[in-house]
C-alpha positions as CSV (number, residue, x, y, z in Angstrom):
1,X,180.5,241.7,124.5
2,X,181.2,245.2,125.9
3,X,179.9,248.1,123.8
4,X,181.5,251.5,124.6
5,X,179.0,254.3,123.8
6,X,180.5,257.7,123.0
7,X,178.0,260.0,121.3
8,X,178.4,263.0,119.0
9,X,177.0,266.2,120.4
10,X,174.4,265.1,121.2
11,X,182.3,238.1,139.9
12,X,181.4,239.7,143.0
13,X,181.0,239.4,146.7
14,X,179.4,236.4,148.3
15,X,175.7,236.8,149.0
16,X,173.8,234.4,151.3
17,X,170.9,232.6,149.5
18,X,167.5,234.1,149.7
19,X,165.1,231.7,151.4
20,X,161.4,231.3,151.5
21,X,158.6,228.7,151.5
22,X,155.5,228.2,149.4
23,X,153.0,231.0,148.7
24,X,149.9,231.8,146.7
25,X,150.2,230.6,143.1
26,X,148.5,230.6,139.7
27,X,149.1,234.3,139.0
28,X,151.5,236.8,137.7
29,X,154.1,237.9,140.2
30,X,155.6,241.5,140.4
31,X,159.1,241.8,141.8
32,X,160.1,245.2,143.2
33,X,163.7,246.4,143.8
34,X,163.8,248.6,146.8
35,X,166.7,251.0,147.4
36,X,165.8,252.4,150.9
37,X,165.5,248.9,152.4
38,X,168.0,247.1,150.2
39,X,165.4,244.4,149.4
40,X,163.2,242.8,146.8
41,X,159.5,242.5,147.5
42,X,157.3,240.1,145.7
43,X,153.5,240.2,145.3
44,X,151.1,237.8,143.6
45,X,148.1,239.3,141.8
46,X,145.7,236.4,141.4
47,X,143.1,237.8,143.8
48,X,142.9,241.2,142.2
49,X,145.1,242.5,145.1
50,X,148.8,242.7,145.9
51,X,149.5,239.6,148.1
52,X,153.0,239.3,149.6
53,X,154.8,236.1,148.5
54,X,156.1,234.0,151.3
55,X,159.5,235.2,152.5
56,X,159.0,238.7,151.0
57,X,160.7,241.1,151.5
58,X,163.9,239.4,150.6
59,X,166.9,241.2,152.1
60,X,169.8,242.1,149.9
61,X,173.4,242.9,150.8
62,X,173.6,245.7,148.3
63,X,171.5,248.6,147.1
64,X,169.5,247.5,144.0
65,X,169.2,249.6,140.9
66,X,167.6,247.3,138.3
67,X,165.6,244.1,138.0
68,X,164.5,241.7,135.2
69,X,162.7,238.4,134.8
70,X,163.5,235.8,132.2
71,X,160.7,235.2,129.6
72,X,160.3,231.6,130.9
73,X,159.8,232.9,134.5
74,X,162.7,230.8,135.8
75,X,165.1,233.5,137.1
76,X,165.1,237.1,138.4
77,X,168.2,239.2,138.0
78,X,168.9,242.0,140.4
79,X,171.6,244.5,139.8
80,X,173.2,247.2,141.9
81,X,176.3,248.5,143.7
82,X,178.7,246.9,141.2
83,X,177.1,243.4,141.0
84,X,174.4,241.4,139.4
85,X,172.8,238.4,141.2
86,X,170.5,235.7,139.9
87,X,167.6,234.1,141.8
88,X,165.5,231.1,140.8
89,X,161.8,231.5,140.9
90,X,160.0,228.7,142.8
91,X,156.4,227.8,143.5
92,X,154.2,230.8,144.0
93,X,157.1,233.2,143.0
94,X,159.4,232.4,146.0
95,X,163.0,233.3,145.3
96,X,166.2,231.3,146.0
97,X,169.7,232.6,145.2
98,X,171.4,230.9,142.3
99,X,175.1,230.3,141.7
100,X,175.5,229.3,145.4
101,X,174.7,232.8,146.5
102,X,177.6,234.4,144.5
103,X,177.2,237.3,142.0
104,X,176.9,236.3,138.4
105,X,178.3,239.5,136.9
106,X,179.8,242.8,137.9
107,X,178.9,246.4,136.8
108,X,177.3,249.5,138.1
109,X,174.0,248.9,136.3
110,X,171.4,251.6,135.6
111,X,169.0,249.4,133.6
112,X,168.9,245.9,132.2
113,X,166.7,243.8,129.9
114,X,166.5,240.2,128.5
115,X,166.0,239.2,124.9
116,X,162.5,237.6,124.2
117,X,164.1,234.2,123.6
118,X,165.7,234.3,127.0
119,X,169.2,233.7,125.7
120,X,170.8,237.2,126.3
121,X,170.9,239.7,129.1
122,X,171.9,243.3,128.5
123,X,173.0,245.9,131.1
124,X,173.5,249.6,130.7
125,X,176.3,250.8,132.9
126,X,176.3,254.0,135.0
127,X,179.5,255.1,133.3
128,X,177.5,256.3,130.4
129,X,179.7,254.5,127.8
130,X,179.2,250.8,128.3
131,X,176.6,248.2,127.4
132,X,177.5,244.7,128.7
133,X,176.0,241.6,127.0
134,X,175.8,238.2,128.6
135,X,174.6,234.8,127.4
136,X,172.2,233.2,129.9
137,X,172.6,229.5,131.0
138,X,168.9,228.8,131.1
139,X,169.4,225.9,133.5
140,X,171.5,227.6,136.1
141,X,171.0,231.3,135.5
142,X,174.7,231.9,135.3
143,X,175.8,234.6,133.0
144,X,178.8,234.5,130.5
145,X,180.1,237.7,129.0
146,X,179.6,237.6,125.2
147,X,182.6,238.0,123.0
148,X,182.7,240.2,119.9
149,X,183.6,243.5,118.3
150,X,183.7,246.8,120.2
151,X,181.4,249.5,118.8
152,X,182.8,253.1,119.2
153,X,181.2,256.4,118.3
154,X,182.4,260.0,118.0
155,X,183.1,262.2,121.0
156,X,180.8,265.0,122.2
157,X,177.9,265.4,124.6
158,X,178.2,263.1,127.7
159,X,175.5,260.5,127.7
160,X,173.3,260.1,130.9
161,X,172.4,256.4,130.9
162,X,168.7,255.9,131.6
163,X,167.3,252.7,130.0
164,X,168.0,249.7,127.8
165,X,165.3,247.7,126.0
166,X,165.3,244.7,123.7
167,X,162.6,244.9,121.0
168,X,159.7,242.4,121.4
169,X,160.6,240.9,118.0
170,X,164.2,240.5,119.1
171,X,165.7,242.5,116.2
172,X,166.8,245.6,118.0
173,X,168.4,246.8,121.2
174,X,167.7,250.5,122.0
175,X,169.3,252.6,124.8
176,X,168.0,255.9,126.2
177,X,170.8,258.3,127.2
178,X,169.1,261.3,128.6
179,X,170.1,264.5,126.8
180,X,172.1,262.5,124.4
181,X,169.0,260.8,123.0
182,X,168.9,257.2,121.8
183,X,171.0,254.6,120.0
184,X,169.4,251.8,118.0
185,X,171.3,248.6,117.5
186,X,170.5,245.8,115.1
187,X,170.6,242.5,117.0
188,X,171.1,238.9,115.9
189,X,169.6,236.7,118.6
190,X,171.3,233.6,117.3
191,X,174.9,235.0,117.6
192,X,174.4,237.9,120.0
193,X,176.0,240.3,117.4
194,X,175.0,243.9,117.6
195,X,175.5,246.8,115.1
196,X,174.5,250.4,115.2
197,X,171.5,251.2,113.1
198,X,170.6,254.8,114.1
199,X,171.1,257.5,116.5
200,X,168.3,259.8,117.6
201,X,169.0,263.2,119.1
202,X,166.9,264.4,122.0
203,X,165.4,267.9,121.4
204,X,167.4,270.7,122.9
205,X,167.5,270.9,126.7
206,X,165.4,267.7,126.8
207,X,166.1,264.4,128.6
208,X,165.0,261.1,127.3
209,X,164.3,259.2,130.5
210,X,162.6,255.9,129.6
211,X,161.6,253.9,126.6
212,X,159.0,251.3,125.7
213,X,157.9,249.4,122.5
214,X,154.6,247.8,121.7
215,X,154.4,244.0,121.3
216,X,154.5,244.4,117.5
217,X,157.7,246.4,117.6
218,X,155.8,249.0,115.5
219,X,156.4,252.1,117.8
220,X,159.0,253.5,120.1
221,X,157.7,255.6,123.1
222,X,160.0,257.9,124.9
223,X,159.2,259.5,128.2
224,X,160.8,263.0,128.2
225,X,161.4,265.9,130.6
226,X,162.7,269.4,129.9
227,X,161.9,271.8,127.1
228,X,160.2,269.2,125.0
229,X,158.6,267.3,127.9
230,X,155.9,264.7,127.2
231,X,155.7,261.4,125.4
232,X,157.7,261.1,122.2
233,X,156.4,258.6,119.6
234,X,158.3,257.2,116.7
235,X,157.5,254.5,114.1
236,X,160.0,251.7,113.9
237,X,160.7,250.9,110.2
238,X,163.0,248.7,108.3
239,X,166.4,248.2,109.9
240,X,165.1,250.0,113.1
241,X,164.8,253.3,111.3
242,X,162.9,255.8,113.6
243,X,160.4,258.3,112.2
244,X,158.7,260.8,114.4
245,X,154.9,260.6,114.6
246,X,152.9,263.8,113.8
247,X,152.0,265.6,117.0
248,X,154.9,264.2,119.0
249,X,155.7,264.8,121.8
250,X,152.2,264.3,123.3
251,X,151.5,266.3,126.4
252,X,151.8,264.7,129.8
253,X,151.5,266.3,133.2
254,X,155.2,267.0,133.5
255,X,158.6,265.4,134.2
256,X,157.8,262.0,132.6
257,X,160.3,259.4,133.8
258,X,158.7,256.0,133.0
259,X,156.5,254.5,130.3
260,X,154.8,251.2,129.5
261,X,152.5,249.8,126.8
262,X,149.7,247.4,127.7
263,X,149.9,243.9,126.4
264,X,147.2,244.5,123.7
265,X,149.3,247.4,122.2
266,X,146.2,249.6,122.5
267,X,147.2,251.9,125.4
268,X,150.4,253.5,126.6
269,X,150.9,254.9,130.1
270,X,153.5,257.4,131.4
271,X,154.7,257.9,134.9
272,X,155.1,261.6,135.8
273,X,157.6,262.2,138.6
274,X,156.9,265.8,139.0
275,X,153.3,265.5,140.2
276,X,152.9,261.8,141.0
277,X,150.5,260.9,138.3
278,X,150.1,258.5,135.4
279,X,149.1,259.9,131.9
280,X,147.2,257.5,129.7
281,X,146.7,257.4,125.9
282,X,145.0,255.4,123.2
283,X,147.4,254.4,120.4
284,X,145.7,255.3,117.1
285,X,146.5,254.8,113.5
286,X,150.1,255.6,112.6
287,X,150.9,255.9,116.3
288,X,149.0,259.1,117.0
289,X,147.9,259.3,120.6
290,X,144.6,260.5,122.2
291,X,144.5,261.2,126.0
292,X,142.3,258.7,127.9
293,X,139.3,259.8,129.9
294,X,140.2,260.9,133.4
295,X,143.9,261.1,132.6
296,X,146.2,261.9,134.4
297,X,145.5,259.4,137.2
298,X,146.7,259.8,140.7
299,X,149.8,257.7,141.7
300,X,152.6,257.8,144.2
301,X,155.2,260.5,144.8
302,X,158.4,260.5,142.7
303,X,157.3,257.9,140.2
304,X,160.1,255.5,139.3
305,X,158.8,252.7,137.2
306,X,155.7,251.2,135.4
307,X,155.0,247.6,134.3
308,X,152.1,245.7,132.8
309,X,151.1,242.2,133.8
310,X,150.9,239.4,131.2
311,X,147.2,238.8,131.7
312,X,146.4,242.3,130.5
313,X,144.4,243.0,133.7
314,X,146.7,245.3,135.5
315,X,149.2,248.2,135.3
316,X,151.8,248.4,138.2
317,X,153.4,251.6,139.3
318,X,156.3,252.1,141.7
319,X,157.0,255.4,143.5
320,X,160.2,256.1,145.4
321,X,158.5,258.8,147.5
322,X,155.6,256.5,148.6
323,X,151.9,257.2,149.1
324,X,151.8,254.5,147.8
325,X,155.1,252.7,147.2
326,X,153.5,250.3,144.7
327,X,150.1,250.8,143.1
328,X,148.1,248.2,141.2
329,X,145.6,249.5,138.6
330,X,142.8,247.7,136.9
331,X,141.0,248.7,133.7
332,X,137.6,250.4,133.9
333,X,135.1,248.1,132.1
334,X,132.9,251.0,131.1
335,X,135.6,253.4,129.9
336,X,138.2,252.1,127.5
337,X,141.7,252.4,128.8
338,X,140.9,254.2,132.0
339,X,142.6,252.8,135.0
340,X,141.8,252.9,138.7
341,X,143.5,251.7,141.9
342,X,142.6,248.3,143.2
343,X,145.4,247.6,145.6
344,X,148.5,249.3,146.9
345,X,151.3,249.0,149.5
346,X,152.8,251.7,151.7
347,X,156.0,250.3,153.2
348,X,158.7,252.9,153.0
349,X,160.9,250.5,151.1
350,X,161.9,253.0,148.4
351,X,161.1,251.1,145.1
352,X,163.3,252.0,142.2
353,X,162.4,249.3,139.6
354,X,159.8,246.6,138.9
355,X,159.6,243.5,136.8
356,X,156.6,241.2,136.2
357,X,156.5,237.5,135.2
358,X,155.6,236.8,131.6
């Protein structure tokens, strides 16, 4: 299914298999797509530190732009330079190329996400007009383009594709399109059918750069830069209807470009590209936010992505400008929600996206 997006005013080259042997196991693994070194790095977190998986970094034959892990932790998808590749996850997080090393899809992907049932993969194309939907063969990792209707919208402001996310409850797919705001789609996970539910305009001269939802699909969080910079918060109602939370946008330290909710749905963290910090908030009644003690927290330069591990112990941050490239943050036991660095890597790999096992 290919969904052209036009807003109002507002399979590929051969790639030799990745190889690697056993590594540390029994922990979440974070996979990092690196543009500068055209590679994927993988780290285990079982010891409270970032420990490189055997064979990491894994060299790619293309420049990566997006990465995603299936909910069953069986495959990693890496997209970039017109292609999407699949890699099977072995013992300890070791990667091996699927599909005999050939690409499983084409497209200049900016962002991608996988439905919570693991059946569907969505990519947001750099052309600013296209969502591509694929069914996932859960045994082989091979993608098949979904068939269905084309969804077309009026003409107007050119979208700037930023992010695509599937709601944790599987009922919605939401795309962030920079100054063109968001589109909410209703989604049927059984058939793969999508239908537009709502369009949300970004405030004037404001870019919506990244989105996240809590595990209950109760709130949508939007990292914004520009005139209305900060963290926008909206309740998600019946049919995906979005309603702004009083006080939104909540102040961050500037040029917010990434956002993640912890797995308890208690805290939300925002990566600020302008000053290399992470702003943290407690999520209160009705979605109102309160800044955490010590926020904003120091991070790397030119923040690009945030992720939360499934154990609820860590927040991961990637920074394309380094110092560090990847930071691993634990929660302060004495101050609710406050995070502090427990491990980091400084490798000059140029991380642009991260994905963590579930």
